[in-house]
DRENDOBA-755319 format. One record per residue: x, y, z of N, C-alpha, C, O in turn; residue in three letters. Coordinates in pm, whole numbers, padded with zeros to 5 digits, always signed. Each point is the difference from the previous one (the first is absolute). Example, Ala and Ser with C-alpha at 12.3 -4.5 7.8 and 13.67 -1.06 7.14 Angstrom:
% DRENDOBA-755319
+01319-00569+00780-00089+00119+00000+00090+00120+00000+00104-00002+00066ALA/-00139+00107-00138+00082+00119+00006-00077+00109+00073+00051+00111+00017SER/
This chain:
% DRENDOBA-755319
-00513-00215-01181-00077-00067+00055-00105-00033-00107-00017+00059-00106MET/-00063-00190+00164-00112-00062-00073-00077-00050+00122+00040-00006+00116SER/-00139-00023-00157-00104+00017+00094-00106-00124-00079-00026+00029-00117ARG/-00024-00136+00157-00102-00099-00067-00108+00000+00085+00008-00052+00112THR/-00133+00116-00162-00156-00075+00068-00054-00064-00070+00019+00004-00121LEU/-00121-00098+00191-00088-00088-00096-00160-00020+00063-00041-00043+00108THR/+00004+00072-00174-00181-00044+00076-00051-00088-00096+00027-00014-00119TRP/-00086-00029+00176-00121-00089-00017-00163+00036-00049-00078-00022+00092THR/+00040+00051-00164-00131+00091-00024-00081-00112+00065+00008-00123-00002VAL/-00115+00237+00078-00103-00130+00092-00129+00049-00128+00015+00047-00113GLY/-00134-00082+00185-00114-00012-00050-00078+00131+00000-00090+00017-00082PRO/+00116+00061+00156-00043+00136+00009+00077+00115-00119-00034+00108-00049LEU/+00120-00172+00039+00087+00106-00131-00004-00066-00104+00095+00040-00067CYS/-00170-00147-00007-00041-00027-00112-00030+00079-00085-00117+00034+00018GLU/+00164+00017-00108-00054+00082-00091+00040+00126+00007-00062+00099-00041GLY/+00163-00101+00091+00081+00174+00040+00140+00000-00111+00084-00089-00018LEU/-00096+00217-00042+00120-00004-00048+00140-00018+00102-00006-00008+00122THR/+00121+00003-00198+00116-00044+00062+00040+00142+00046+00025-00014+00120VAL/-00007+00141-00152-00014+00148+00030-00115+00003+00127+00019+00024+00120GLU/-00124-00051-00181-00092+00005+00164+00062-00068+00115+00037+00061+00100GLN/-00026-00207-00119+00060-00056+00088+00161+00030+00103+00048-00047+00104PHE/-00020+00120-00173+00124+00082+00035+00025+00097+00044+00106+00040+00049LEU/-00234+00023-00068-00009+00122+00059-00060+00006+00133+00026+00079+00091ARG/-00151-00221-00095-00003-00011+00121+00060-00032+00152-00042+00003+00116ALA/+00189-00041-00201+00128-00064+00156+00079+00153-00066+00099-00015-00073ARG/-00131+00103+00092+00081+00119+00029+00058+00052-00161-00002+00119-00033GLY/+00050-00224-00052+00087+00083-00127-00055+00119-00081-00110+00008-00055CYS/+00203+00073+00060-00054+00148-00011+00012+00005-00146+00002-00113-00049SER/+00007+00212-00036-00044+00007-00133+00188-00007-00021+00048-00063-00094HIS/+00027+00125+00181+00129+00010-00033+00088-00167-00011+00078-00053-00079HIS/-00145+00016+00205+00018-00166-00034-00032-00065-00077+00083-00080-00043VAL/-00215+00081-00014-00050-00074-00143+00120+00040-00074+00090-00084-00009LEU/-00070+00243-00065+00112+00009-00090+00109-00087+00024+00028-00084-00085VAL/+00045+00095+00201+00120-00069+00014-00040-00190-00041+00077-00074-00060HIS/-00175+00046+00098+00001-00150-00018-00019-00010-00163+00050-00100-00052LEU/-00111+00183-00024-00070-00057-00080+00166+00051-00097-00005-00044-00115LYS/+00117+00112+00141+00075+00036-00061+00140-00117+00045+00111+00012-00051GLN/-00149-00139+00172+00101-00060+00042-00044-00131-00082-00115-00043-00012THR/+00239-00012-00044-00019-00114-00077-00051-00115+00141+00052-00005+00112GLU/-00161-00073-00162-00020-00082+00112-00078+00069+00134-00001-00050+00113ARG/-00055+00155-00147-00082+00117+00068-00068-00092+00091+00027-00045+00111GLY/-00150+00031-00217-00145-00017+00065+00012-00161-00113+00035+00005-00118ILE/-00076-00141+00196-00007-00116-00009-00133-00041+00024-00049+00028+00109LEU/-00028-00101-00205-00099-00067+00070-00016-00194-00069-00012-00052-00111LEU/+00019+00014+00223+00012-00159-00065+00130+00007-00055+00010-00050-00112GLY/+00120+00111+00174+00093-00020-00099+00050+00115-00096+00113+00049+00005GLY/-00218-00009-00098-00003+00055-00115+00036+00168+00036-00002+00059+00108SER/+00028-00022-00213+00008+00124+00037-00162+00091-00033-00072-00019-00098ARG/+00050+00112+00204-00158+00012-00022-00008+00192-00038+00079+00095-00002ALA/-00203-00115-00020-00047+00158-00049-00089+00039+00105-00078-00072+00063TYR/+00106+00228-00048-00070+00041+00122-00131+00000-00023-00054+00001+00111THR/-00057-00001-00229-00102-00020-00045-00090-00103+00074-00106+00006+00063SER/+00236-00149-00112-00020-00134+00009-00168-00040+00101-00012+00089+00085GLN/-00046-00139-00081-00059-00037+00077-00007-00134+00070+00015-00102-00066LYS/-00044+00096+00236+00077-00116+00090-00132-00097+00033-00112+00041+00029LEU/+00143-00142-00037-00081-00125+00029+00032-00061+00127+00118-00019+00029ASN/-00230-00021+00068+00039-00063+00156+00113-00109-00024-00012-00067-00102ALA/+00103+00044+00172+00129-00062-00019+00105+00025-00064+00103-00067-00008GLY/-00136+00192-00050+00127+00042-00098+00126+00059+00101-00025+00058+00106ASP/+00162-00085-00155+00080+00009+00085+00083+00161-00053+00036-00002-00117GLU/-00020+00077+00162+00026+00147-00031+00120+00043+00078+00001-00019+00121LEU/+00101+00075-00181+00158-00028+00009+00056+00134-00011-00006+00022-00121THR/+00064+00096+00187+00048+00098-00037+00147-00014+00055+00039-00054+00103ILE/+00041+00128-00216+00145+00001+00035+00053+00155+00031+00022+00056-00107GLN/+00006+00033+00226+00037+00085-00001+00162+00018+00021+00080-00031+00088ILE/-00075+00103-00221+00184-00009+00014+00071+00171+00011-00038+00089-00077THR/+00122-00070+00165+00028+00166-00012+00187-00060-00008+00063-00072+00077GLU/-00033+00127-00175+00161-00052-00019+00063+00138+00026+00118+00006+00035ASP/-00177+00081-00047+00079+00171+00036-00041+00041+00142-00115-00003+00044GLN/+00233+00046+00026-00059+00090+00143+00003+00093-00022+00015+00031-00118PRO/-00028+00064+00212-00063+00121-00004+00121+00114-00039+00099-00013+00072SER/-00092+00096-00148+00074+00031-00047+00063+00126+00084-00099+00066+00034ALA/+00175-00024-00002+00113+00118+00070-00044-00030+00187-00032+00090+00077GLY/+00044-00233-00041+00020-00030+00136+00068-00073+00018-00010-00115-00041ILE/+00141+00178+00136+00109-00111+00001+00001-00093+00079-00050+00026+00110LEU/+00102-00162-00128-00024-00100+00095+00141+00030+00140+00113-00049-00007PRO/-00160+00132+00113+00080+00016+00098+00000-00071+00119-00111-00010+00053VAL/+00205-00044+00006+00002-00090+00123-00035+00044+00123+00093+00032+00073ARG/-00227-00019-00021-00060+00080+00126-00071-00119+00066-00024-00111-00045LEU/-00003+00169+00173-00050-00105+00084-00147-00024-00050-00066+00093-00047PRO/+00017-00220+00058-00123+00021-00047-00070-00165+00099+00063-00105+00016LEU/-00180+00131+00025-00044-00049+00058-00177-00065-00026-00104+00047+00046ASP/+00116-00143-00117-00085-00062-00051-00113-00085+00045+00023-00116-00034ILE/-00134+00126+00095-00070-00092+00069-00063-00084-00036-00021-00090+00081VAL/-00043+00078-00226-00057-00072-00082+00039+00004-00127+00031+00106-00056TYR/-00029-00231-00007+00042+00001-00165+00000-00116-00048+00075-00095+00024GLU/-00196+00110-00123-00060-00077-00111+00050+00004-00126+00098+00072-00021ASP/-00162-00155-00093+00005+00060-00138-00058+00081-00053+00015+00011-00122GLU/-00113+00085+00201-00086+00114-00025+00032+00090+00057-00032+00098-00068ASP/+00092-00058+00184+00033+00103+00103+00095-00006+00061+00064-00105+00005LEU/-00027+00214+00060+00061+00016+00163-00071+00064+00078-00092+00075-00034LEU/+00145-00110+00201-00057+00106+00099+00156+00025+00061+00075-00092+00035VAL/-00038+00255-00027+00130+00034+00027-00028+00106+00141-00069+00101+00013VAL/+00125-00150+00049+00016+00086+00116+00130+00136-00063+00116-00014-00037ASN/-00215+00155+00049+00114+00067-00026+00060+00066+00127-00073+00032+00094LYS/+00189-00015-00094+00056+00088+00098-00023+00146-00001-00035+00047-00109PRO/+00045+00014+00185-00007+00169+00028+00119+00040-00112+00075-00086-00046SER/-00067+00223+00010+00118+00039-00083+00038-00033-00115+00102+00037-00058GLY/-00216-00137+00006+00042-00060-00123-00146+00014-00093-00106-00061+00013MET/+00146+00169-00112-00089+00027-00119-00057-00081-00037+00065-00099+00033PRO/-00220+00044-00125-00056-00068-00060+00113-00032-00137+00089-00083-00019VAL/-00147+00198-00062+00029+00043-00114+00148+00083-00074+00016+00118+00032HIS/+00056-00162-00100+00080+00087-00053-00028+00144-00031-00094+00024-00076PRO/+00157+00068+00123+00000+00142-00050+00070+00110+00051+00060-00018+00106SER/-00055+00123-00157+00102+00082+00018+00092+00007+00121-00043+00070+00092VAL/+00155-00125-00077+00083-00005+00096-00019-00112+00081+00046-00007+00114HIS/-00132-00109-00186-00034-00105+00053+00005-00113-00084-00087-00087-00009ASN/+00228+00092-00072+00000-00112-00098+00041-00156+00050-00020-00105-00061TYR/+00077+00126+00178+00059-00127+00020-00011-00041+00146+00085-00069+00055GLU/-00200+00118+00009+00009-00022+00153-00184-00050+00029-00071+00028+00097ASN/+00039-00107-00216-00188+00015+00008+00017-00122+00038+00108-00057+00011THR/-00234+00005+00015-00095-00147-00003+00035-00036-00183+00085-00081-00037LEU/-00150+00141-00028+00056-00043-00144+00134-00035-00024+00020-00094-00077ALA/+00076+00152+00128+00144-00065-00029+00052-00123+00058+00089-00071-00045ASN/-00180+00052+00184+00046-00094+00055-00067-00111-00062+00071-00099-00019ALA/-00198+00094-00018-00099-00154-00081+00062+00004-00132-00017-00099-00072LEU/+00089+00203+00027+00064-00037-00166+00098-00083+00063+00004-00116-00041MET/+00097+00159+00155+00097-00077-00010-00034-00125+00048+00042-00094-00067TYR/-00105+00068+00167-00071-00177+00049-00034-00086-00102+00010-00122+00003TYR/-00071+00228-00141-00062-00122-00103+00068-00010-00087-00012-00099-00071PHE/+00131+00219+00035+00116-00001-00074+00119-00116+00008+00057-00064-00089THR/-00041+00066+00249+00087-00131+00044-00064-00140-00002+00063-00097+00042ALA/-00170+00088-00084-00075-00146-00010-00011+00009-00168-00065-00088-00057ARG/+00126+00189-00019-00059+00023-00170-00129-00035-00032-00026-00086-00084ASN/-00079+00163+00163-00097+00020-00049-00061+00124-00019-00025+00083+00087ILE/-00009-00073-00260-00015+00176-00013-00132+00056+00099-00106-00062-00009PRO/+00115+00162+00090-00087+00060+00116-00063+00149-00090+00072+00090-00043PHE/-00215-00098+00033-00061+00171-00028-00022+00038+00143-00049-00090+00068VAL/+00068+00180-00019-00044+00037+00160-00135+00060+00020-00028+00107-00054PHE/-00080-00189+00150-00160+00029-00047-00002+00019+00132-00024-00096+00073ARG/+00052+00242-00013-00065-00008+00161-00165+00054+00001-00054+00094-00059CYS/+00012-00173+00132-00139+00016+00032-00054+00114+00087-00073+00091-00038ILE/+00114-00107+00140-00034+00085+00092+00170+00077+00079+00095-00044+00063ASN/-00138+00177-00116+00100+00103+00023+00026+00036+00194-00089+00023+00081ARG/+00212-00028-00060+00016+00084+00137+00153+00114-00027+00106-00009-00060LEU/-00173+00107+00141+00146+00133+00017+00113-00052+00019+00013-00077+00096ASP/+00063+00096-00156+00191-00011+00028-00028-00029+00182+00038-00114+00028ARG/-00065+00151+00032+00021-00009+00171-00104-00081+00076+00017-00020+00121ASP/-00115-00024-00179-00087-00075+00028+00041-00171-00008+00020-00047-00111THR/-00011-00028+00217+00026-00157-00021-00121-00073-00004-00114+00032+00035SER/+00167-00149-00089-00123-00121+00032-00003-00020-00162+00080+00040-00084GLY/-00210-00122+00067-00026-00078-00093-00047+00000-00087-00118-00027+00019LEU/+00152+00054-00174-00003-00008-00113-00025-00112-00096+00064-00104+00016LEU/-00181+00118-00148+00017-00131-00083+00023+00052-00106-00054+00100-00046ILE/+00170-00190-00018+00042+00000-00158-00091-00085-00053-00059-00092+00058ILE/+00051+00126-00167-00070-00134-00126+00084-00031-00092+00078+00070-00064ALA/-00101-00182+00060+00145-00088-00064-00010+00005-00148+00104+00019-00063ARG/-00239-00035-00014-00006+00043-00121-00132+00056-00003-00079+00029+00090HIS/+00073-00020-00266-00123+00113-00049-00155-00055+00070-00072+00082+00057GLY/+00042-00188-00065-00153-00064+00074+00001+00069+00121-00083+00087+00028LEU/+00211-00139+00073-00044+00004+00155-00009+00157+00000-00082+00058+00071SER/+00162+00002-00147+00006+00161-00003-00158+00086-00017-00067+00081+00064GLY/+00061-00144-00167-00173+00074-00041-00097-00026+00144-00052+00079+00079ALA/+00054-00228-00085-00100-00038+00121+00053+00071+00151-00078+00034+00089VAL/+00184-00024-00086+00008+00038+00161-00016+00185-00033-00042+00066+00095LEU/+00063-00017-00180-00061+00120-00050-00135+00036+00024-00035+00099+00064SER/-00020-00160-00103-00119+00010-00022-00061-00033+00149-00082+00081+00042GLU/+00110-00176+00029-00042-00033+00080+00049+00173+00107-00092+00075+00031MET/+00190-00053-00004+00072+00109+00017-00126+00120+00024-00047+00054+00100SER/+00023-00047-00232-00149+00138-00031-00045-00021+00062-00021+00063+00104ALA/-00026-00185-00144-00173-00070+00093+00021-00034+00172-00071-00050+00087ALA/+00181+00097-00092+00051+00007+00187-00073-00129+00090-00065-00010+00104ARG/+00115-00078-00204+00019-00127+00023+00130-00058+00078+00009-00113+00049GLN/+00074+00201-00048+00131-00039+00032+00014+00083+00162+00035+00118+00004ILE/-00066-00198+00124-00004+00050+00125+00100+00038+00085+00024-00091+00080HIS/+00045+00188-00063+00080+00017+00088+00012+00087+00146-00035+00111+00041ARG/+00092-00205+00000+00002+00111+00160+00123+00063+00048+00102-00067-00016GLU/-00091+00180+00071+00113+00093-00007+00027-00006+00143-00101+00004+00070TYR/+00238-00014+00006+00007+00049+00113+00057+00142+00037+00112+00002-00052LEU/-00128+00088+00100+00092+00139+00038-00020+00054+00150-00098-00012+00072ALA/+00212+00070-00049+00022+00056+00100-00032+00172+00001+00063+00073-00076VAL/-00142-00031+00149-00064+00140-00021+00006+00067+00079+00051-00055+00097VAL/-00086+00188-00074+00069+00114+00114-00116-00034+00077-00087-00066-00057GLU/+00067+00105+00198-00155+00017+00115-00047-00099-00023+00043-00085-00079GLY/-00162+00081+00161-00093-00110+00025-00082-00009-00093-00080+00094-00006ILE/+00066-00212-00106-00110+00005-00044-00096-00053+00048+00004-00078+00095LEU/-00118+00119-00161-00139-00051+00059-00039-00164-00049+00017-00045-00113PRO/-00076-00034+00241+00001-00113-00069-00008-00088-00160+00044-00111-00028GLU/-00104+00191-00040-00085-00009-00145-00039+00074-00059-00078+00075+00058SER/+00109-00042-00223-00078+00026-00056+00029+00039-00177+00102-00034-00059GLY/-00211+00108-00002-00001-00008-00114+00062+00182-00040-00038+00095+00069THR/+00136-00077-00188+00029+00121-00007-00025-00002-00174+00068-00059-00085ILE/-00176+00136+00068-00021+00036-00182+00022+00114-00002-00077+00083+00048ASP/+00202-00052-00113+00036+00151-00058+00043-00013-00113+00086-00087-00005ALA/-00114+00152-00124+00065+00021-00108+00116+00030-00008+00049+00079+00081PRO/+00027-00137-00184+00205+00026+00033+00057+00092-00158-00007-00037-00117ILE/+00046+00126+00159+00046+00058-00166+00143+00025+00040+00046+00000+00114ALA/+00013+00019-00223+00173+00047+00001-00057+00166+00057-00110+00054-00008ARG/+00244-00008+00067-00005+00095+00091+00085+00110-00101+00104-00008-00066LEU/-00205+00116+00091+00063+00100-00164+00121-00011+00015+00028-00102+00063GLU/+00051+00156-00089+00134+00050-00046+00132-00126+00008+00108-00017-00056GLY/-00204-00064+00175+00141-00133-00022-00011-00119-00104-00115-00038-00025SER/+00181+00000-00013+00007-00150-00004-00019-00097+00025-00032-00096-00069ALA/+00056+00112+00215+00010-00168+00031-00145+00045+00099-00105-00060-00022LEU/+00110+00135+00098-00124+00008+00139-00131+00009-00045-00039+00092-00072MET/-00031-00185+00113-00154-00023+00007-00069+00056+00130+00044+00007+00115ARG/-00161+00030-00166-00066+00074+00126-00168-00026+00002-00061-00030-00103CYS/+00006+00044+00210-00151+00018-00010-00080+00145-00074+00014+00120+00024VAL/-00117-00204-00140-00019+00105-00084-00141+00001-00027-00010-00050-00112ASP/-00136+00088+00165-00095-00036-00007-00042+00076-00132-00100-00054-00049ARG/+00138+00147-00014-00022+00034-00169+00082-00098-00124-00058-00045-00098GLU/+00240+00022+00135+00026-00046-00090-00025-00129+00002-00058-00054-00094ARG/+00105-00023+00218+00029-00091+00026-00080-00124-00022-00123+00006+00006GLY/+00192-00132-00033-00069-00166-00086-00055-00017+00190+00043+00068+00093GLN/-00142-00172-00086-00004-00069+00080+00079-00097+00086+00062-00083-00065ARG/-00052+00077+00178+00099-00036+00060-00063-00038+00147-00016+00088+00083ALA/-00022-00244-00053-00032-00048+00136+00111-00072+00053+00072-00072-00070VAL/-00056+00089+00186+00070-00065+00115-00053-00068+00122-00085+00054+00070THR/+00140-00182-00041-00109-00005+00152+00137-00074+00089+00072-00088-00048HIS/-00061+00134+00157+00082-00054+00106-00055-00047+00139-00109+00021+00053PHE/+00212-00088-00012-00042-00065+00157+00092+00032+00065+00112+00005-00051ARG/-00137+00032+00215+00149+00047+00052+00061-00197+00041-00058-00085-00068ARG/+00131+00049+00138+00058-00099+00008+00071-00022+00116-00001-00107+00061LEU/+00082+00240-00017+00078+00034+00140+00003+00129+00032+00008+00040-00116ALA/-00008+00031+00162+00032+00161+00038+00100-00041+00164+00002-00077+00096VAL/+00076+00207-00166+00086+00037+00160+00069+00130-00064+00095+00010-00078CYS/-00183+00092+00145+00072+00183+00011+00145-00003-00062+00100-00033+00065PRO/-00099+00074-00202-00045+00094-00069-00061-00063-00109-00059+00064-00086PRO/+00072-00218+00084-00003-00096-00135-00117-00088+00032-00056-00044+00101LEU/+00041+00037-00249-00108-00148+00006-00007-00041-00107-00004+00077-00096SER/+00001-00216+00082+00014-00108-00134-00104-00030-00014-00084-00015+00089LEU/+00067-00002-00241-00160+00000-00035+00026-00124-00111+00105-00058-00026ALA/-00207+00043-00017-00034-00124-00111-00099+00118-00116-00087+00086+00015SER/+00140-00128-00094-00045+00098-00115-00045-00056-00121+00096-00057-00053ILE/-00225+00043-00033-00041-00036-00121-00045+00120-00091-00043+00101+00054THR/+00051-00108-00155-00030+00047-00105-00064-00029-00136+00047-00072-00089LEU/-00195+00158+00087-00071+00016-00103+00011+00060-00126-00064-00035-00099GLU/+00141+00118+00102+00070+00031-00146+00170+00012+00047+00058-00038+00102THR/-00014+00100-00214+00178-00030-00019+00021+00114-00066+00038+00004-00117GLY/-00058+00080+00176+00067+00168-00046+00156-00009+00060+00044-00076+00086ARG/+00027+00185-00164+00121-00018+00072+00042+00047+00148-00092+00056+00059THR/+00166-00063-00016+00035+00024+00182-00128+00004+00036-00021+00101+00067HIS/-00075-00166-00082-00174+00020+00110+00018-00040+00131-00060+00055+00092GLN/+00144-00153-00075-00016-00021+00122+00066+00070+00050-00040-00010+00116ILE/+00162+00121-00113+00050+00127+00039-00050+00066-00007+00011+00073+00098ARG/-00102-00029-00189-00089+00172-00022-00081-00029+00136-00003+00073+00100VAL/-00076-00221-00122-00119+00003+00101+00016+00001+00127-00074+00058+00079HIS/+00195-00137-00045+00016+00004+00156+00085+00120+00037+00012+00013+00122MET/+00059+00093-00208+00002+00135+00032-00112+00097-00030+00001+00117+00037SER/-00112-00181-00117-00107+00111+00005-00080-00001+00168-00047+00096+00061HIS/+00054-00249-00017-00090+00017+00126+00107+00025+00108-00033-00032+00114ILE/+00141+00078-00129+00050+00009+00105+00109-00083+00067+00049+00020+00111GLY/-00020-00116-00196+00049-00132+00051+00135+00009-00114-00016-00091-00081HIS/+00100+00144+00060+00095-00037-00126+00057-00116+00062-00025-00038+00115PRO/+00137-00038-00234+00052-00115+00059+00106+00032+00067+00067+00084-00060LEU/-00009-00127+00190+00168+00047+00040+00080-00036-00126-00011-00099-00073ALA/+00108+00220+00062+00083+00014-00072+00000+00047-00154+00098-00002-00074GLY/-00208+00038+00045-00060-00003-00143+00066+00151-00002-00049+00099+00054ASP/+00183-00107-00138+00040+00113-00036-00054+00141-00113+00057+00105-00032PHE/-00179-00159+00000-00075+00078-00116-00127+00039+00085-00043+00115-00007LEU/-00008-00196+00075-00132+00071+00048-00019-00015+00153-00112-00006+00051TYR/+00207+00001+00007+00057-00012+00155+00133+00059+00030+00060-00065+00085ASN/+00001+00166-00127+00152+00052-00015-00009+00001+00159+00030-00112+00042PRO/-00051+00174+00030+00006+00036+00152+00006-00123+00105+00012+00001+00122GLY/-00026-00138-00242+00025-00157+00139+00118+00011+00071+00103+00064-00023SER/-00126-00114+00083+00124-00017+00137+00002-00102+00022+00032-00029+00115ALA/-00078-00128-00248-00031-00103+00067+00154-00092-00035+00036+00003-00118ALA/+00046-00075+00210+00107-00048-00067-00008-00103-00131+00030-00118+00016PRO/-00073+00170-00151-00012-00115-00083+00011+00139-00123-00060+00108+00002ILE/+00182-00172-00126+00055+00106-00090-00140+00002-00137-00004+00061-00106SER/-00083-00145+00161-00116+00010-00139-00102-00012+00057+00000-00010+00123ARG/-00148+00007-00214-00151+00011+00060+00044-00159+00046+00081-00076-00054GLN/-00153+00060+00158-00057-00112+00085-00103-00094-00063-00084-00046+00077ALA/+00077+00001-00238-00117-00031-00037+00104-00180-00079+00111-00008-00052LEU/-00214-00096+00079+00014-00097-00038-00091-00084-00070-00105-00032+00056HIS/+00136-00016-00192-00132-00098-00042+00024-00129+00074+00106-00062-00010SER/-00218+00019+00090+00032-00102+00073-00088-00102-00042+00041-00111+00033HIS/-00134+00111-00085-00079-00120-00055-00053+00016-00177-00047+00102-00049ARG/+00067-00206-00007-00068-00032-00112-00095-00103-00023+00022-00116+00038LEU/-00166+00161-00118-00068-00148-00027-00110+00048-00110-00087+00088+00004GLU/+00121-00174-00098-00057-00055-00106-00001-00095-00085+00094-00078+00018PHE/-00164+00051-00108+00002-00115-00075+00055-00039-00114-00018+00073-00097ALA/+00097-00192+00082+00081-00017-00079-00027+00031-00134-00111-00024-00047HIS/+00214+00083-00030-00066+00052-00130-00032-00111-00121-00062+00014-00105PRO/+00120-00115+00155-00009-00121-00128-00074-00118+00096-00114-00023-00040VAL/+00142-00034+00124-00100-00098+00101-00110+00027+00062-00090-00080+00027THR/+00099+00272+00010-00115-00010+00052+00020-00019+00207-00080+00017+00093GLY/+00132-00031-00095+00067-00155+00149+00014+00207+00084+00057+00094-00054GLU/-00118-00093+00169+00008+00098+00114+00138+00003+00042+00071-00100+00017PRO/-00031+00234+00001+00157+00009+00009-00014+00126+00141-00080+00093+00000LEU/+00180-00124+00112+00023+00077+00070+00124+00010+00069+00055-00107+00025SER/+00019+00245+00024+00112+00010-00025+00038+00073+00116-00041+00116-00001PHE/+00102-00147+00093+00056+00099+00116+00125+00021+00017+00071-00099-00015THR/+00016+00266+00062+00103-00038+00009-00010+00111+00158-00093+00073+00035CYS/+00208-00093+00023+00000+00074+00154+00070+00156-00088+00019+00032-00118GLU/+00000+00025+00236+00014+00139-00017+00156-00026+00042+00037-00075+00090MET/+00063+00172-00194+00131+00024+00035+00022+00048+00101-00081+00038+00085PRO/+00222-00033-00085+00061+00034+00189-00013+00099+00033-00002+00017+00122SER/-00011+00096-00208+00033+00149+00011-00206+00016+00054-00010+00077+00095ASP/-00067-00108-00121-00124-00002+00022-00055-00052+00146-00057+00061+00091MET/+00111-00237-00108+00027-00078+00115+00074+00092+00172-00033-00008+00118GLN/+00121+00074-00179+00062+00081+00105-00061+00155+00070+00016+00047+00112ASN/-00084-00001-00222-00091+00101-00008-00157-00023+00119-00060+00071+00081LEU/+00052-00184-00125-00125-00073+00115-00026-00061+00076-00110-00031+00046ILE/+00271-00012-00005+00006-00053+00116-00035+00019+00165-00022-00071+00098ARG/+00027+00160-00120-00082+00033+00139-00143+00037+00045-00050+00036+00106PRO/-00003-00064-00249-00139-00006-00020-00084-00109+00082+00033-00118+00010LEU/-00145+00173+00047-00082-00150+00076-00151+00065-00060-00031+00112-00040ARG/-00038-00227+00053-00139-00016-00059-00081+00076+00073-00121+00005-00026GLY/
């Protein structure tokens, strides 16, 4: 994979060093080290440049990000792959339920990483797997994948700064209030390697906003947005207020809803493009199992 980016230095950037200029465009320390170690990684006016060099207005600065080695330990496996958007810097993928994101014990060949490795290997493109927003195995919907180190660094910073706006659709048990905010800290449940719980003493702050979209007893359809990104946050918070997700075997084991997984879907993503700054917005409809579940609902 090779990505070349060129900027013309404006008057406001005159006097900055190459490093300062690139840092302002999201280059992390790791990316700068990579560029320094790459032949023709940083060029000023077509000649190799040092990061300490100062810039003049009108200068042309070019970087070349080259990644020749794919992620180690990820087998290319032909699996269903729904790519919603793709360019040289990122992909947006609609992940199906039942597919883990990362390889792990017992999940070596059935993950989104395996599917993407196959996709790029078939095109003879070395691929490093960088998933920006994580989804549980049985949660469906939109995910962002960075194509190279610079876009990965910028998108990771945006995610940490809550600049990637996510909306989920969920089907929950009971008659959900019209709207509300859940501000309740979440911690790992003592004695469990998997489950989380609301814990006022040990937990990290977690904030979830919800809005009811439709209701038909005994279920409600909700739009959910997050201020924080704790593990299982939506599942824990909705269970905490007495409206657990339909089909959630961990936090709602007695659910009678006819669905074999938690009814949760990453429906919308909005963020600025990591290189161009262009605003991007993506939506994808709920999969058929959730659509069938809410078909009787009326607003």
